[in-house]
N, C-alpha and C positions, 0 to 999 in steps of 0.2 A: 264188652265191645259188641257182641252179637245183639244185646238188648238195644244199644244205641243205634246200631245199623237198622234194626227192625223199626225203631221209632222213627228214624229218618225216612225209611221207605214208606211207612204208613202216612207220615206227614206229606210226602211228595204225592202219594196217591190221592190224599184229600184235596190238596191244592190243584192237582190235575183235573179232578172231577169238578171242583168248584169253577175253575176257569173254563172248563169245557162246557158246563151248564150255562155260564154267562155268555160265552162267545160262540156257542154252537151254530153251525150252519142251519139255515131254515129257508123255506121258500119266501121270497119277497112278497110283502103284503102291499095292498093298494095305498095304505096310509104312509108307507115308507117314503113315498115321493115327497110328502109334506115335511117329513123329518129331514130328508136330504136338502130341501130348500132352506130349512133353518140352519143347517151346518154351513151351506155355501154362503149364506148371509152373515155368518159368524154371530148368530143370535144365541142368547142364553136360555130362553124359555119359549115354549109353544103353548098357546091357548086355543082350544077348540070348543066352540059353543054353538048350539043350534041357532040358525038365523043370522050367523056372522061368518065371514070368511075366516080361515085360519089366521091367527094373529101371532106374530113373533115379537119378542123383546130384543132389541139390538141396542147395545150401549145404554141400557136402562130405559129406552123409549119403546112403547108398544106401536107396532106397525102391521096393518093388515096385508096379507099376501094378495097379489093381483089375480084373484079368481072369484067366482060367484060365492054367495053365502052357502053354507052347508045346511041342508034340510035334515029333518029328523031321521028319515029313512036312510039317507047317505051316511049320517053320523053313526048309526048302528052298524051299517055295513063296514065302515072304516075301522071302528074302535073295538067292537066285540072280539074279532079274531086275534087281537093283541093279547088277550088274557088267556092264561092257561087254566086248568081246572080249578086249582087252588084259588087263584085271583078272582075267578068268576064266582066261586062260592062266597068268598069274603065280600065281593061287590054286592051280591044279591042280599046277603045278610046284613051288612053294615051300611049300604048305600055308597060305598067308596072302597077303593083298594089301592095300595101302593105296591109297585114292583119295578124291577129294572128291565130295560128294553134296549136291544142292540140293533143298530142299523149299519149296514156296510155302505160307505160312501167312497167311491173311487179306490176300492181295495183296502180301506181303513175302517175298522170296526169302531163306531161311535156309540157310547153308552148314554142312556138317559134314565133319569129318575122320574117315574111316571106316577101321577095320581089320577085315577079314573074316578069320576064323581057323577052324582045326579043333582040336577037343579031344575026346579019346576017340573019334575017328573021326566026330564029328558037327560040322556047321557052326555057327558062332556069329558074333557081331558085337560090337564096341565102337566107339561113335561119340562124338566130341567136338563139341559145338556151338561154332561160331565166331561171335562177335558181329559183326553187320554194322557196328556203330559202333566205330570205333577210338578209345578214350578217351584224353584228354590225360594228361600226367604226374600232374596233381593229382587226376584221377579214379581213378588207380590206387594212390594213396597211396605213391608211390615217393619215396625220398630226393631232395632237390634236386640233389645232386651228380651224379645220373645225367645231368642236362642237359649237363654239361661234356663228356661223351663224344660229344656230337653235333657238336662244333665242330672236330674234328681234320680235317686235309686228307688224311692218310694214316695207315696203321697198321691194327691189328686190335683189335676189341672182341668178347669172347666172353660169351655168356649161358649160365650153367651151372645145372643143376638136373635133377631127375628128371622123368619124363613127368607132365604135369599140374601143373607148378609155375608156369605162367604165362609161360614164356620167350617164346613166340611173341607174346603180347599185349604184353609189354614192348618187344620189338623192333619190333612194329608201331607202337607209340606213338612210339618213337624215330625211325623212318623218317618217320612222318607229321609229326613236329615239324620234321625237316630239310626235308621237302617244303614246309612252310609258310614257311620263312625263307630258303632258299637256292635259287639257280637252278643245279641240278646234274642229272646223269643217274644215276638209281638203277636198278640191274639186280638182280633177285632170281632165285635158283635155289631152288625149293621142291618138296617131295614130301610131300603135294600143296600147292598154293597155298592159303593160309588167308584172309588179308585181301586183297581187291582194292582197290588204292589209287586214289583219285581225284586226278588230277594237279592240283597247285596251282601252285607256282613251279617244281617239278622235272619233268623228263621221266622217266617211269617205264616200264620194260619188265619184265614178270614172265614167267618161263619155268618151266613145270612139267616135272619129271622124268618121262620116259615119254611125255608128250604133245608137248612141244616140243623136248626134247633127251634123248639116250639115258640119261645118268647124270650125277652131280655132277662126276666127273672130266672128262668131255667138256665139260660146261657151263662149268666153270671155264677150260678151255683156250680155249674160244671167247670167254669173257667179257673177257679181257684185250685182245681185238682189237675189242671192240664199244664202245670209247670211254666206259666208265663212270667216274664219279667215286666212286660208292659201290656196293659189291657185298654182297648178302646171300646167304650160303650157309646153306640151311636146317639142315644138320647136318654137323658135322665127324665123319665116321664111319669114315674110313680114311686111311692115310698119304698116298695120292695126292691126295685132296681137300685135306688140310691143307697139303701142300707147295705145291700150286698156289695156295691161298689166301694163304699166307705170302709167296709170290713176288709176288702181286698187291699185297700190303701194302708190300713192299720197293720196288716200282716205281711208287709214287705213288697208290695207291688206298686208300680207307678201306673195310675189310672187316668186316662183322658176321657172326657165326655163333653157332650153339648147340652145346652139348656136354653129354653126360650125365656130370655130376660132382656131388658132394654139397656142395662148398664151393669158394671161390675158390682157396685154396692147393692143394687136392688136384687141381684142374684141371691143374696142371703135370704131375703124375704120370700123369694120364689121357691127356694128349697124348703123353708119352714112351712110354706103353704101346703106342702105334700103331707104334713104330719099334724096330728091333733095337738092342741096347745100344751097339754101336759107333757109332751115329749120335747118341746122346744129347747129346754135347758140342755138336755142330753145331746140334741142335734147341734146346738151351738158349740158345745164342747168338741164334738166330733169334727165339725168344720174347722174350728180354730186350730186344732192340733194336727189335722191331716191335710188340709187344703194348702197347696203350695202357691197357687195363683189362679186368678180369674181374669180372663181376657174377654172383653166385650167389643164388638165391632159392627160397623155399618158400611155398606158400599156406596161410594159417591161417584158421579160422573166426572171423568178427568178432562182437563184441557190440554194435556200433553199429547202431541201427535203420536198415534200408534198405540195409545194406552186407553182402553175403554173405561174401566172403573178402578178405583183405588179404595182401600179401606181406611176409615178413621177408626183408631183403636184406643181403647181404654185398658190399662193394665193395673191390676191390684195384686201385689205379692203379699204373702202373709208374714210380714215382719212382726216383731213383738208388739208394736203399736196396733197394727191391724188385728192381731190375735186378741189383744186386750179389749178393743172396742167390740168385737164380735161376741166375746164371752160375756161382756157386761150389757149387751143388747143396745149399744149406742150406735146403731146403724146410721143415724142421721149425721154422725161425725165422720163417717168413712170417706166422703168426698174430699173433706179438708185434709184428711190424713194422706190420701192419694196425691193431692197437690204438693204437699211438702215432702213427698217420698221420691222425688225425681232422682236423687242420688242413689237410690236403691232400685232403680229401673221402673218405677211407677210413672204413669201419666194418665191424665184425664182427657176427655174428649176435646176440651178447650185447647190444651197443649198440643194434641194431635192435629186438630184443624189448623192451628197456627203454623205448624211445621209443614203441613201439606200445601198451604198457601205460599210459605217461604220457598218451598221446593218447586213452586209453579206447577203443581200437579192438579190443583183445583182452583176455581175462582172464588172471590169473596161472596157473591150471592149464594153459591152452593153451600159454602161453609156456614153462613148465617141462617140459611134455611133449616139446618139440622142442629145448630148449636144449642145445647141444653141451657146455656147461660150466655145470651147475646152480649150483655154488658161486659162480662168477663172476657169474651173473645175480642171485643172492641178495644178494651184496655190492653190486652196481650199484644194485639197488632200494633199498638202505639208504644210498646215497650214498657208498659206500666205493670208492675207486679201487684197482684191483689194481696192486701195484708191478710194474714191468716189469723183467725180467732183461736183461742185456746182449745186444744183438742181434749185434754183431760178434764 
């Protein structure tokens, strides 16, 4: 009992320190005025480039703020004070640095994911606003089958998409849902931390790369010794991180992660690209027997009043058919297997786009602009089912 109380006390101290570091009071900087303008405009991103006024993205569209262009001297004055000693060192060594930034707007702390960069020898910035509120599934217009991915005891679930596709928000919503229904230990490894979770039924520890642990590989090696039930790996970016994560999935943990890939089927190739060809057979086997699902998504401008953007979502769950195709290296047949797997919760982008149109969330031009197969979408909207070739 004493041991359990000591562990709880230690965890509380860790969380208090982490949240304190993220939300600590500080003197307001000159650049904070620009961040406050972004929040008040309900923008998602801020771009700062020498020779341009600050530019914000609102509902997917870039718009310049009504002020003069920022020259090089002003940009240095605005941006350099944002970086702490660690971020400044990384910036000087690598030419760029990622970190979290907090700005108080009307008494509310807003968090931003910042990338400080150099281009043409001049300093610049791109910042993503992170919503303080973690929306539930229904608030994100996600397909209902996403919920099934929350109930596994072990395995791996990956969220695929390009930068800005909403992966982090979807994972935040998934973990918050788990937090509301299960009594488990959630451990996250993020670079930087985006959503700070409020503990409900779960014990939650959040570790930031650079602040709390050296890197993802080291964090994952520690993670398996920290008694987690669920592990979030912010990004699968190298073979060491993936191998440690898949080992955690094999040994009884449920692992969530993100990866840069354009679709669920192409995620398999993206993972294999991390490894030499002689390891591909073993990696395919590890994926087939441990992966529970891959979700790929893109954000689209909505036509529904009050809704800025909605995700089009592709879901591939690892049924025996999907496992067989992955093991045999028949990745080209995965899209057809997804299309015929609707009864098992799967859907491709064509099915998702049709549903978004039917629900009057997006218009047809938006759907056709991103449709991987425009002819298939055209037929789906006419109610014509595409005949399926043999999968085996």
